PAKOLFI-392198 format. One record per residue (C-alpha): residue number from 0; x negated, y negated, z negated. Coordinates in Angstrom, 3 decimals, always signed. Example, Ala and Ser with C-alpha at 12.3 -4.5 7.8 and 13.67 -1.06 7.14 Angstrom:
<rs>
nr, px, py, pz
0, -12.300, +4.500, -7.800
1, -13.670, +1.060, -7.140
</rs>
This chain:
<rs>
nr, px, py, pz
0, -174.446, -7.624, -359.720
1, -172.352, -9.543, -357.173
2, -172.978, -13.236, -356.706
3, -170.214, -15.301, -355.137
4, -170.531, -18.587, -353.291
5, -167.507, -20.739, -352.542
6, -167.579, -23.591, -350.041
7, -164.906, -25.408, -348.071
8, -165.963, -25.607, -344.421
9, -164.416, -26.661, -341.135
10, -164.488, -24.117, -338.339
11, -166.342, -25.469, -335.318
12, -165.854, -24.771, -331.632
13, -166.027, -21.097, -330.782
14, -165.064, -20.095, -334.339
15, -168.484, -21.052, -335.732
16, -168.738, -21.391, -339.514
17, -171.887, -22.828, -341.082
18, -172.711, -21.904, -344.682
19, -175.798, -23.319, -346.386
20, -177.031, -22.691, -349.895
21, -180.445, -22.692, -351.556
22, -179.205, -19.524, -353.291
23, -179.323, -17.682, -349.934
24, -182.821, -16.340, -349.349
25, -184.039, -15.267, -345.890
26, -183.524, -11.538, -345.321
27, -180.820, -11.195, -347.971
28, -177.836, -9.186, -346.775
29, -174.414, -10.716, -347.381
30, -170.804, -9.742, -346.853
31, -168.624, -12.625, -345.688
32, -164.868, -12.869, -346.206
33, -163.089, -15.830, -344.580
34, -159.926, -17.097, -346.260
35, -157.997, -19.440, -343.987
36, -156.292, -22.296, -345.822
37, -152.603, -22.028, -344.876
38, -152.077, -25.745, -345.581
39, -154.581, -26.553, -342.835
40, -152.881, -24.715, -339.982
41, -153.066, -26.558, -336.658
42, -149.991, -28.225, -335.204
43, -148.120, -26.365, -332.498
44, -146.785, -28.155, -329.432
45, -143.341, -28.055, -331.002
46, -144.708, -29.568, -334.240
47, -146.342, -32.346, -332.238
48, -143.120, -33.179, -330.408
49, -141.191, -33.310, -333.696
50, -143.868, -35.452, -335.393
51, -142.928, -38.687, -333.651
52, -146.448, -39.133, -332.279
53, -145.411, -38.338, -328.724
54, -143.945, -41.466, -327.167
55, -144.677, -43.767, -330.089
56, -146.418, -46.302, -327.829
57, -143.857, -46.401, -325.017
58, -142.822, -49.962, -325.929
59, -146.367, -51.361, -325.888
60, -147.024, -53.696, -322.972
61, -150.837, -53.756, -323.396
62, -151.368, -50.085, -322.538
63, -149.997, -49.699, -318.993
64, -151.415, -46.468, -317.529
65, -151.962, -44.217, -320.548
66, -154.642, -42.103, -318.841
67, -156.681, -45.181, -317.935
68, -156.197, -46.603, -321.429
69, -157.485, -43.332, -322.977
70, -160.526, -43.347, -320.660
71, -161.323, -46.892, -321.784
72, -161.102, -45.895, -325.451
73, -163.456, -42.960, -324.861
74, -165.969, -45.184, -323.054
75, -165.933, -47.679, -325.945
76, -166.419, -44.858, -328.458
77, -169.392, -43.459, -326.507
78, -171.119, -46.855, -326.396
79, -170.825, -47.774, -330.066
80, -173.886, -47.249, -332.228
81, -173.951, -44.417, -334.730
</rs>
């Protein structure tokens, strides 16, 4: 008898997929088939340019140097408590 498990997961860096279930016992052999959700395809560079995201902050006066602004945001994010 074949038992099927279905879970939605997000692929991590390096293509890593983590699947956990109390129905999976140590030593049990399993065959894995990955179905990629076509609605979740990543944006291409062209998609990004067409999205309106690129350049959307050009009129903001509080940003100045965008690289320095991004560094500041990352530093704030690293310091906040989890």
